[in-house]
C-alpha positions as CSV (number, residue, x, y, z in Angstrom):
1,M,1.8,5.8,0.8
2,L,-1.1,5.2,3.1
3,G,-2.8,3.1,0.5
4,L,0.2,0.7,0.5
5,L,0.1,0.0,4.2
6,P,-2.5,-2.8,3.9
7,A,-0.3,-4.4,1.2
8,L,2.7,-4.2,3.5
9,D,0.7,-5.7,6.3
10,G,-0.4,-8.5,3.9
11,L,3.2,-9.2,3.0
12,T,4.2,-9.4,6.6
13,H,1.3,-11.7,7.4
14,S,1.9,-14.0,4.4
15,A,5.6,-14.3,5.3
16,A,4.7,-15.3,8.9
17,Q,2.1,-17.8,7.6
18,F,4.7,-19.2,5.2
19,D,7.2,-19.6,8.0
20,L,4.7,-21.4,10.2
21,A,3.6,-23.8,7.5
22,A,7.2,-24.5,6.5
23,R,8.0,-25.3,10.2
24,Q,5.1,-27.7,10.3
25,V,6.3,-29.5,7.1
26,V,9.8,-29.8,8.6
27,R,8.4,-31.1,11.9
28,A,6.4,-33.7,10.0
29,S,9.5,-35.1,8.4
30,L,11.3,-35.5,11.7
31,P,11.0,-38.8,13.6
32,V,8.9,-38.4,16.7
33,S,10.1,-40.2,19.8
34,G,7.6,-41.2,22.4
35,G,4.9,-38.9,21.2
36,T,1.9,-38.7,18.9
37,D,2.8,-35.3,17.4
38,T,1.2,-35.4,13.9
39,V,1.0,-32.7,11.3
40,D,-1.5,-32.8,8.5
41,L,0.8,-32.3,5.5
42,S,-2.1,-31.5,3.2
43,T,-3.1,-28.6,5.5
44,A,0.4,-27.4,5.7
45,A,0.8,-27.6,1.9
46,V,-2.4,-25.6,1.4
47,A,-1.1,-23.0,3.9
48,L,2.1,-22.7,1.9
49,L,0.3,-22.2,-1.3
50,Q,-2.1,-19.6,0.3
51,S,0.8,-17.7,1.8
52,R,2.6,-17.7,-1.6
53,N,-0.5,-16.5,-3.4
54,S,-1.1,-13.8,-0.8
55,F,2.5,-12.6,-1.0
56,E,2.3,-12.5,-4.8
57,A,-1.0,-10.5,-4.7
58,N,0.4,-8.0,-2.3
59,T,3.6,-7.6,-4.3
60,K,1.5,-6.8,-7.4
61,V,-0.2,-4.0,-5.4
62,F,3.3,-2.4,-5.1
63,K,4.1,-2.9,-8.8
64,V,0.8,-1.4,-9.9
65,S,1.2,1.5,-7.5
66,D,4.7,2.1,-9.0
67,E,3.3,2.0,-12.6
68,I,0.5,4.4,-11.7
69,E,3.0,6.8,-10.1
70,K,5.2,6.7,-13.2
71,A,2.2,7.3,-15.4
72,L,1.2,10.3,-13.3
73,I,4.7,11.7,-13.4
74,D,4.8,11.3,-17.2
75,T,1.4,13.0,-17.6
76,V,2.1,15.8,-15.2
77,G,5.5,16.6,-16.2
């Protein structure tokens, strides 16, 4: 289980990164009154894609770990 802690941390980090990027995209679509609040949509889109890819990679760590555990159980007994 200790080997899965970095993957769990990665899942948490990518979810937080996704939430932040999604809020930036939403904020960019809202009209701004009296301010110059701008969001670079291309940067936010890249952050969304990076967080998705990170989440998928960390999810695969759990899947591979599960497959290895099943293979060991089948081999041992």
